[in-house]
A tleap script that builds the chain and sets N, CA, C and O, in Angstrom:
source leaprc.protein.ff14SB
mol = sequence {
  NMET THR SER GLN PRO GLN PRO THR ALA THR
  PRO HIE ALA LEU GLN ALA GLY THR PRO SER
  PRO LEU ILE ASP GLN ALA ILE LEU ASP LEU
  LEU THR ARG ILE SER ARG PHE SER ASP ASP
  HIE PHE ASP THR GLU PHE VAL THR LEU ASP
  GLU PHE GLU LEU GLU ARG LEU VAL VAL LEU
  LEU LEU GLU HIE TRP THR ASP ASN LEU ASP
  GLY ARG LEU LEU ALA GLY CYS LEU LEU VAL
  LEU ARG GLU GLY ALA ASN ASP HIE ALA GLY
  GLU THR SER GLY ARG CHIE
}
set mol.1.N position { -10.596 -30.565 -38.712 }
set mol.1.CA position { -9.501 -30.604 -37.663 }
set mol.1.C position { -9.489 -29.381 -36.623 }
set mol.1.O position { -9.926 -28.343 -37.120 }
set mol.2.N position { -9.087 -29.287 -35.306 }
set mol.2.CA position { -9.287 -28.292 -34.345 }
set mol.2.C position { -7.916 -27.797 -34.342 }
set mol.2.O position { -6.914 -28.493 -34.506 }
set mol.3.N position { -7.951 -26.517 -34.140 }
set mol.3.CA position { -6.824 -25.688 -33.836 }
set mol.3.C position { -6.158 -25.864 -32.644 }
set mol.3.O position { -6.934 -25.927 -31.690 }
set mol.4.N position { -4.953 -25.970 -32.355 }
set mol.4.CA position { -4.424 -26.203 -30.821 }
set mol.4.C position { -4.239 -24.755 -30.387 }
set mol.4.O position { -3.851 -24.023 -31.297 }
set mol.5.N position { -4.418 -24.208 -29.270 }
set mol.5.CA position { -4.199 -22.979 -28.733 }
set mol.5.C position { -2.497 -22.853 -28.952 }
set mol.5.O position { -1.677 -23.752 -28.764 }
set mol.6.N position { -2.258 -21.569 -29.369 }
set mol.6.CA position { -0.932 -21.104 -29.372 }
set mol.6.C position { -0.402 -20.714 -27.790 }
set mol.6.O position { -1.053 -20.108 -26.939 }
set mol.7.N position { 0.818 -21.189 -27.684 }
set mol.7.CA position { 1.412 -20.876 -26.429 }
set mol.7.C position { 1.403 -19.529 -26.175 }
set mol.7.O position { 1.659 -18.837 -27.160 }
set mol.8.N position { 1.188 -18.959 -25.165 }
set mol.8.CA position { 1.226 -17.471 -24.681 }
set mol.8.C position { 2.681 -17.115 -24.817 }
set mol.8.O position { 3.523 -17.987 -25.028 }
set mol.9.N position { 2.977 -15.874 -24.701 }
set mol.9.CA position { 4.335 -15.349 -24.528 }
set mol.9.C position { 4.907 -15.719 -23.495 }
set mol.9.O position { 4.099 -16.219 -22.712 }
set mol.10.N position { 6.230 -15.701 -23.017 }
set mol.10.CA position { 6.889 -15.458 -21.878 }
set mol.10.C position { 6.433 -14.026 -21.298 }
set mol.10.O position { 6.401 -13.014 -21.998 }
set mol.11.N position { 6.119 -14.061 -20.066 }
set mol.11.CA position { 6.000 -12.349 -19.459 }
set mol.11.C position { 7.478 -11.623 -19.550 }
set mol.11.O position { 8.551 -12.137 -19.235 }
set mol.12.N position { 7.281 -10.456 -20.003 }
set mol.12.CA position { 8.407 -9.933 -20.084 }
set mol.12.C position { 9.284 -9.671 -18.739 }
set mol.12.O position { 10.361 -9.117 -18.958 }
set mol.13.N position { 9.034 -9.937 -17.571 }
set mol.13.CA position { 9.821 -9.752 -16.155 }
set mol.13.C position { 10.536 -11.174 -16.419 }
set mol.13.O position { 11.692 -11.354 -16.035 }
set mol.14.N position { 9.898 -12.053 -17.006 }
set mol.14.CA position { 10.730 -13.474 -16.951 }
set mol.14.C position { 11.551 -13.594 -18.015 }
set mol.14.O position { 12.392 -14.493 -18.000 }
set mol.15.N position { 11.445 -12.642 -19.215 }
set mol.15.CA position { 12.507 -12.774 -20.056 }
set mol.15.C position { 13.708 -11.895 -19.770 }
set mol.15.O position { 14.888 -12.199 -19.946 }
set mol.16.N position { 13.285 -10.908 -19.363 }
set mol.16.CA position { 14.489 -9.982 -18.847 }
set mol.16.C position { 14.936 -10.256 -17.566 }
set mol.16.O position { 15.758 -9.453 -17.124 }
set mol.17.N position { 14.601 -11.204 -16.835 }
set mol.17.CA position { 15.018 -11.581 -15.773 }
set mol.17.C position { 15.229 -10.429 -14.721 }
set mol.17.O position { 16.147 -10.385 -13.902 }
set mol.18.N position { 14.223 -9.504 -14.881 }
set mol.18.CA position { 13.932 -8.367 -13.971 }
set mol.18.C position { 13.267 -8.486 -12.802 }
set mol.18.O position { 12.072 -8.655 -13.044 }
set mol.19.N position { 13.507 -8.474 -11.599 }
set mol.19.CA position { 12.816 -8.387 -10.342 }
set mol.19.C position { 11.336 -7.813 -10.477 }
set mol.19.O position { 11.040 -6.813 -11.130 }
set mol.20.N position { 10.414 -8.650 -9.715 }
set mol.20.CA position { 9.013 -7.954 -9.694 }
set mol.20.C position { 8.883 -7.444 -8.327 }
set mol.20.O position { 9.038 -8.251 -7.410 }
set mol.21.N position { 8.616 -6.194 -8.053 }
set mol.21.CA position { 8.110 -5.706 -6.579 }
set mol.21.C position { 7.148 -6.440 -6.188 }
set mol.21.O position { 7.303 -6.876 -5.047 }
set mol.22.N position { 5.859 -6.851 -6.904 }
set mol.22.CA position { 4.774 -7.598 -6.338 }
set mol.22.C position { 5.005 -8.928 -5.963 }
set mol.22.O position { 4.399 -9.461 -5.034 }
set mol.23.N position { 6.008 -9.588 -6.765 }
set mol.23.CA position { 6.110 -10.698 -6.363 }
set mol.23.C position { 7.132 -10.921 -5.281 }
set mol.23.O position { 7.031 -11.909 -4.554 }
set mol.24.N position { 8.161 -10.013 -5.130 }
set mol.24.CA position { 8.794 -10.056 -3.996 }
set mol.24.C position { 8.124 -9.532 -2.608 }
set mol.24.O position { 8.421 -10.003 -1.510 }
set mol.25.N position { 7.481 -8.824 -2.748 }
set mol.25.CA position { 6.259 -8.272 -1.767 }
set mol.25.C position { 5.448 -9.806 -1.256 }
set mol.25.O position { 5.242 -10.076 -0.073 }
set mol.26.N position { 5.184 -10.416 -2.052 }
set mol.26.CA position { 4.091 -11.407 -1.586 }
set mol.26.C position { 5.257 -12.566 -0.863 }
set mol.26.O position { 4.950 -13.313 0.066 }
set mol.27.N position { 6.458 -12.527 -1.431 }
set mol.27.CA position { 7.025 -13.716 -0.936 }
set mol.27.C position { 7.512 -13.172 0.299 }
set mol.27.O position { 7.626 -14.071 1.133 }
set mol.28.N position { 7.882 -11.906 0.789 }
set mol.28.CA position { 8.099 -11.469 2.033 }
set mol.28.C position { 6.753 -11.740 2.904 }
set mol.28.O position { 6.862 -12.265 4.012 }
set mol.29.N position { 5.509 -11.382 2.398 }
set mol.29.CA position { 4.401 -11.345 3.149 }
set mol.29.C position { 4.075 -12.956 3.440 }
set mol.29.O position { 3.372 -13.340 4.375 }
set mol.30.N position { 4.654 -13.738 2.561 }
set mol.30.CA position { 4.327 -15.337 3.085 }
set mol.30.C position { 5.562 -15.767 4.121 }
set mol.30.O position { 5.373 -16.689 4.914 }
set mol.31.N position { 6.732 -15.115 4.083 }
set mol.31.CA position { 7.691 -15.703 4.900 }
set mol.31.C position { 7.163 -15.105 6.498 }
set mol.31.O position { 7.107 -15.816 7.501 }
set mol.32.N position { 6.848 -13.815 6.449 }
set mol.32.CA position { 6.210 -12.999 7.805 }
set mol.32.C position { 4.948 -13.890 8.230 }
set mol.32.O position { 4.757 -14.268 9.386 }
set mol.33.N position { 4.204 -14.142 7.264 }
set mol.33.CA position { 2.826 -15.116 7.673 }
set mol.33.C position { 3.215 -16.300 8.307 }
set mol.33.O position { 2.566 -16.603 9.308 }
set mol.34.N position { 4.330 -17.207 7.876 }
set mol.34.CA position { 4.731 -18.269 8.305 }
set mol.34.C position { 5.547 -18.181 9.584 }
set mol.34.O position { 5.409 -19.027 10.467 }
set mol.35.N position { 6.353 -17.216 9.687 }
set mol.35.CA position { 7.073 -16.888 11.121 }
set mol.35.C position { 6.294 -16.685 12.147 }
set mol.35.O position { 6.766 -16.773 13.280 }
set mol.36.N position { 4.942 -16.370 11.938 }
set mol.36.CA position { 4.211 -15.716 13.004 }
set mol.36.C position { 2.839 -16.935 13.097 }
set mol.36.O position { 1.914 -16.829 13.902 }
set mol.37.N position { 2.972 -17.989 12.150 }
set mol.37.CA position { 1.640 -18.795 12.103 }
set mol.37.C position { 1.342 -19.570 13.148 }
set mol.37.O position { 2.268 -20.105 13.758 }
set mol.38.N position { 0.056 -19.765 13.531 }
set mol.38.CA position { -0.352 -20.657 14.635 }
set mol.38.C position { -1.526 -21.251 14.509 }
set mol.38.O position { -2.373 -20.359 14.470 }
set mol.39.N position { -2.049 -22.359 14.420 }
set mol.39.CA position { -3.126 -23.149 14.274 }
set mol.39.C position { -2.925 -24.427 15.084 }
set mol.39.O position { -1.960 -24.612 15.827 }
set mol.40.N position { -3.979 -25.342 14.865 }
set mol.40.CA position { -3.927 -26.565 15.953 }
set mol.40.C position { -2.959 -27.822 15.342 }
set mol.40.O position { -2.901 -28.986 15.738 }
set mol.41.N position { -2.283 -27.220 14.324 }
set mol.41.CA position { -1.306 -28.059 13.913 }
set mol.41.C position { 0.131 -27.647 13.978 }
set mol.41.O position { 1.121 -28.324 14.258 }
set mol.42.N position { 0.046 -26.678 13.732 }
set mol.42.CA position { 1.343 -25.885 13.640 }
set mol.42.C position { 1.290 -24.439 14.139 }
set mol.42.O position { 0.455 -23.646 13.705 }
set mol.43.N position { 2.473 -24.021 15.337 }
set mol.43.CA position { 2.754 -22.889 15.925 }
set mol.43.C position { 3.877 -22.512 16.171 }
set mol.43.O position { 4.623 -23.133 16.927 }
set mol.44.N position { 4.188 -21.460 15.595 }
set mol.44.CA position { 5.930 -20.974 15.608 }
set mol.44.C position { 6.270 -20.461 17.028 }
set mol.44.O position { 7.423 -20.101 17.265 }
set mol.45.N position { 5.216 -20.409 18.074 }
set mol.45.CA position { 5.927 -20.209 19.292 }
set mol.45.C position { 6.562 -21.292 19.843 }
set mol.45.O position { 7.591 -21.144 20.502 }
set mol.46.N position { 6.015 -22.474 19.627 }
set mol.46.CA position { 6.424 -23.776 19.843 }
set mol.46.C position { 7.450 -24.379 19.114 }
set mol.46.O position { 8.234 -25.120 19.708 }
set mol.47.N position { 7.575 -24.156 17.810 }
set mol.47.CA position { 8.357 -24.544 16.892 }
set mol.47.C position { 9.729 -23.344 16.647 }
set mol.47.O position { 9.550 -22.275 16.063 }
set mol.48.N position { 10.459 -23.581 16.956 }
set mol.48.CA position { 11.566 -22.727 16.495 }
set mol.48.C position { 12.204 -22.499 15.136 }
set mol.48.O position { 13.132 -23.246 14.822 }
set mol.49.N position { 11.901 -21.768 14.488 }
set mol.49.CA position { 12.556 -21.766 13.012 }
set mol.49.C position { 13.634 -20.745 13.088 }
set mol.49.O position { 13.652 -19.661 13.672 }
set mol.50.N position { 14.692 -21.456 12.227 }
set mol.50.CA position { 15.746 -20.569 12.038 }
set mol.50.C position { 15.753 -20.113 10.830 }
set mol.50.O position { 14.907 -20.732 10.184 }
set mol.51.N position { 16.421 -19.140 10.040 }
set mol.51.CA position { 16.206 -18.508 9.024 }
set mol.51.C position { 16.284 -19.612 7.667 }
set mol.51.O position { 15.373 -19.500 6.847 }
set mol.52.N position { 17.255 -20.579 7.437 }
set mol.52.CA position { 17.258 -21.423 6.549 }
set mol.52.C position { 15.948 -22.065 6.376 }
set mol.52.O position { 15.359 -22.029 5.296 }
set mol.53.N position { 15.291 -22.888 7.840 }
set mol.53.CA position { 14.286 -23.605 7.687 }
set mol.53.C position { 12.940 -22.845 7.305 }
set mol.53.O position { 12.058 -23.532 6.789 }
set mol.54.N position { 12.709 -21.529 7.506 }
set mol.54.CA position { 11.740 -20.595 6.906 }
set mol.54.C position { 11.898 -20.797 5.738 }
set mol.54.O position { 11.063 -21.423 5.085 }
set mol.55.N position { 13.051 -20.290 5.198 }
set mol.55.CA position { 13.177 -19.998 3.797 }
set mol.55.C position { 13.150 -21.310 3.064 }
set mol.55.O position { 13.054 -21.176 1.844 }
set mol.56.N position { 13.223 -22.785 3.594 }
set mol.56.CA position { 13.132 -23.932 2.857 }
set mol.56.C position { 11.695 -23.942 3.017 }
set mol.56.O position { 11.135 -24.216 1.956 }
set mol.57.N position { 10.814 -23.709 4.105 }
set mol.57.CA position { 9.441 -23.946 4.271 }
set mol.57.C position { 8.737 -23.298 3.083 }
set mol.57.O position { 7.897 -23.963 2.477 }
set mol.58.N position { 9.052 -21.885 2.654 }
set mol.58.CA position { 8.572 -21.175 1.794 }
set mol.58.C position { 8.811 -21.627 0.378 }
set mol.58.O position { 7.928 -21.428 -0.457 }
set mol.59.N position { 9.827 -22.163 0.075 }
set mol.59.CA position { 10.159 -22.763 -1.202 }
set mol.59.C position { 9.430 -24.017 -1.320 }
set mol.59.O position { 8.830 -24.222 -2.375 }
set mol.60.N position { 9.391 -24.969 -0.304 }
set mol.60.CA position { 8.672 -26.153 -0.463 }
set mol.60.C position { 7.069 -25.787 -0.795 }
set mol.60.O position { 6.443 -26.275 -1.736 }
set mol.61.N position { 6.663 -25.056 -0.056 }
set mol.61.CA position { 5.412 -24.503 -0.430 }
set mol.61.C position { 5.307 -24.113 -1.917 }
set mol.61.O position { 4.399 -24.545 -2.627 }
set mol.62.N position { 6.220 -23.324 -2.343 }
set mol.62.CA position { 5.940 -22.815 -3.601 }
set mol.62.C position { 6.045 -24.055 -4.627 }
set mol.62.O position { 5.162 -24.307 -5.446 }
set mol.63.N position { 7.500 -24.962 -4.448 }
set mol.63.CA position { 7.303 -26.368 -5.226 }
set mol.63.C position { 5.759 -26.907 -5.215 }
set mol.63.O position { 5.070 -27.196 -6.193 }
set mol.64.N position { 5.454 -26.954 -3.990 }
set mol.64.CA position { 3.855 -27.815 -3.735 }
set mol.64.C position { 2.744 -26.968 -4.519 }
set mol.64.O position { 1.831 -27.592 -5.061 }
set mol.65.N position { 2.775 -25.938 -4.579 }
set mol.65.CA position { 1.869 -25.110 -5.391 }
set mol.65.C position { 2.000 -25.252 -7.021 }
set mol.65.O position { 1.066 -25.308 -7.822 }
set mol.66.N position { 3.445 -25.298 -7.306 }
set mol.66.CA position { 3.755 -25.221 -8.894 }
set mol.66.C position { 3.456 -26.703 -9.200 }
set mol.66.O position { 2.981 -26.944 -10.310 }
set mol.67.N position { 3.647 -27.589 -8.460 }
set mol.67.CA position { 3.255 -28.948 -8.987 }
set mol.67.C position { 2.008 -29.537 -9.031 }
set mol.67.O position { 1.601 -30.493 -9.691 }
set mol.68.N position { 1.353 -28.673 -8.060 }
set mol.68.CA position { -0.384 -29.057 -7.858 }
set mol.68.C position { -1.105 -27.891 -8.478 }
set mol.68.O position { -2.052 -27.470 -7.815 }
set mol.69.N position { -0.833 -27.246 -9.688 }
set mol.69.CA position { -1.652 -26.055 -10.069 }
set mol.69.C position { -3.197 -26.862 -10.387 }
set mol.69.O position { -3.329 -27.985 -10.873 }
set mol.70.N position { -4.116 -26.067 -10.022 }
set mol.70.CA position { -5.347 -26.334 -10.348 }
set mol.70.C position { -6.179 -25.555 -11.040 }
set mol.70.O position { -6.422 -24.517 -10.423 }
set mol.71.N position { -6.808 -25.649 -12.255 }
set mol.71.CA position { -7.460 -24.863 -13.178 }
set mol.71.C position { -8.336 -24.204 -12.309 }
set mol.71.O position { -8.182 -22.983 -12.279 }
set mol.72.N position { -9.333 -24.732 -11.497 }
set mol.72.CA position { -10.469 -23.930 -10.894 }
set mol.72.C position { -9.835 -22.834 -10.102 }
set mol.72.O position { -10.265 -21.687 -10.231 }
set mol.73.N position { -8.776 -23.115 -9.234 }
set mol.73.CA position { -8.334 -22.201 -8.253 }
set mol.73.C position { -7.616 -21.128 -8.926 }
set mol.73.O position { -7.579 -20.004 -8.428 }
set mol.74.N position { -6.916 -21.469 -10.277 }
set mol.74.CA position { -6.422 -20.563 -11.122 }
set mol.74.C position { -7.509 -19.381 -11.469 }
set mol.74.O position { -7.454 -18.202 -11.122 }
set mol.75.N position { -8.639 -20.124 -12.354 }
set mol.75.CA position { -9.667 -19.643 -12.630 }
set mol.75.C position { -10.547 -18.481 -11.966 }
set mol.75.O position { -11.041 -17.451 -12.424 }
set mol.76.N position { -10.538 -19.161 -10.503 }
set mol.76.CA position { -10.918 -18.415 -9.364 }
set mol.76.C position { -10.415 -16.873 -8.894 }
set mol.76.O position { -11.000 -15.838 -8.575 }
set mol.77.N position { -9.025 -17.289 -9.026 }
set mol.77.CA position { -8.103 -16.258 -8.677 }
set mol.77.C position { -7.826 -15.065 -9.801 }
set mol.77.O position { -7.382 -13.943 -9.560 }
set mol.78.N position { -8.203 -15.603 -11.085 }
set mol.78.CA position { -8.198 -14.631 -12.644 }
set mol.78.C position { -9.263 -13.670 -11.953 }
set mol.78.O position { -8.963 -12.545 -11.555 }
set mol.79.N position { -10.518 -14.214 -11.849 }
set mol.79.CA position { -11.941 -13.691 -11.712 }
set mol.79.C position { -11.539 -12.645 -10.613 }
set mol.79.O position { -11.598 -11.439 -10.851 }
set mol.80.N position { -11.131 -13.138 -9.409 }
set mol.80.CA position { -11.073 -12.156 -8.608 }
set mol.80.C position { -10.200 -10.769 -8.673 }
set mol.80.O position { -10.408 -9.694 -8.110 }
set mol.81.N position { -9.110 -11.190 -9.592 }
set mol.81.CA position { -8.090 -10.053 -10.086 }
set mol.81.C position { -9.012 -9.294 -11.174 }
set mol.81.O position { -9.259 -8.090 -11.105 }
set mol.82.N position { -9.442 -10.074 -12.094 }
set mol.82.CA position { -10.156 -9.047 -12.904 }
set mol.82.C position { -11.397 -8.272 -12.129 }
set mol.82.O position { -11.367 -7.044 -12.221 }
set mol.83.N position { -12.147 -8.675 -11.608 }
set mol.83.CA position { -13.059 -7.877 -10.750 }
set mol.83.C position { -12.618 -6.922 -9.874 }
set mol.83.O position { -13.250 -5.886 -9.672 }
set mol.84.N position { -11.528 -7.203 -9.309 }
set mol.84.CA position { -10.713 -5.995 -8.194 }
set mol.84.C position { -10.156 -5.233 -9.340 }
set mol.84.O position { -9.695 -4.203 -8.848 }
set mol.85.N position { -9.947 -5.227 -10.787 }
set mol.85.CA position { -9.222 -4.378 -11.534 }
set mol.85.C position { -10.375 -3.379 -12.065 }
set mol.85.O position { -10.212 -2.165 -12.194 }
set mol.86.N position { -11.720 -4.169 -12.390 }
set mol.86.CA position { -12.808 -3.535 -12.718 }
set mol.86.C position { -13.275 -2.628 -11.536 }
set mol.86.O position { -13.739 -1.562 -11.941 }
set mol.87.N position { -13.274 -2.776 -10.148 }
set mol.87.CA position { -13.508 -1.843 -9.200 }
set mol.87.C position { -12.614 -0.764 -8.996 }
set mol.87.O position { -13.037 0.322 -8.599 }
set mol.88.N position { -11.139 -1.007 -9.285 }
set mol.88.CA position { -10.425 -0.053 -9.247 }
set mol.88.C position { -10.756 0.963 -10.496 }
set mol.88.O position { -11.018 2.146 -10.277 }
set mol.89.N position { -10.730 0.525 -11.551 }
set mol.89.CA position { -11.226 1.336 -12.684 }
set mol.89.C position { -12.436 2.252 -12.471 }
set mol.89.O position { -12.379 3.442 -12.783 }
set mol.90.N position { -13.678 1.617 -11.868 }
set mol.90.CA position { -14.889 2.560 -11.342 }
set mol.90.C position { -14.278 3.465 -10.332 }
set mol.90.O position { -14.501 4.649 -10.585 }
set mol.91.N position { -13.704 3.293 -9.462 }
set mol.91.CA position { -13.232 4.227 -8.312 }
set mol.91.C position { -12.502 5.545 -9.221 }
set mol.91.O position { -12.887 6.706 -9.081 }
set mol.92.N position { -11.528 5.191 -10.049 }
set mol.92.CA position { -10.935 6.233 -10.670 }
set mol.92.C position { -11.679 6.917 -11.549 }
set mol.92.O position { -11.448 8.114 -11.720 }
set mol.93.N position { -12.518 6.380 -12.128 }
set mol.93.CA position { -13.589 7.166 -13.042 }
set mol.93.C position { -14.542 7.789 -12.589 }
set mol.93.O position { -15.180 8.556 -13.310 }
set mol.94.N position { -14.880 7.570 -11.147 }
set mol.94.CA position { -15.857 8.168 -10.633 }
set mol.94.C position { -17.204 7.446 -10.246 }
set mol.94.O position { -18.109 7.814 -9.498 }
set mol.95.N position { -17.026 6.147 -11.095 }
set mol.95.CA position { -17.923 4.940 -11.135 }
set mol.95.C position { -18.223 4.064 -9.681 }
set mol.95.O position { -17.295 3.770 -8.928 }
set mol.96.N position { -19.210 3.808 -9.484 }
set mol.96.CA position { -19.046 2.762 -8.402 }
set mol.96.C position { -19.793 1.535 -8.445 }
set mol.96.O position { -19.649 0.693 -7.558 }
savepdb mol mol.pdb
quit
């Protein structure tokens, strides 16, 4: 019989309902990026977005990413995060 993986604990920030400055900053960065975005398919210079539309776009993107989580993307992001943490640890200890 194989053992089932135990569910991970809910992160403390979610349990306590405390805001996360990192998440808040990431959302602000996304809002800023969308408000200035321009490519062949979408250009905010020609599409005037009001505040409500901008906020709804961010919500729709977050909902889309939530509904379409991909293990390879998550694993890749975690690898980058962990390698970055190792890089920063090496910098503080004098190793490169």
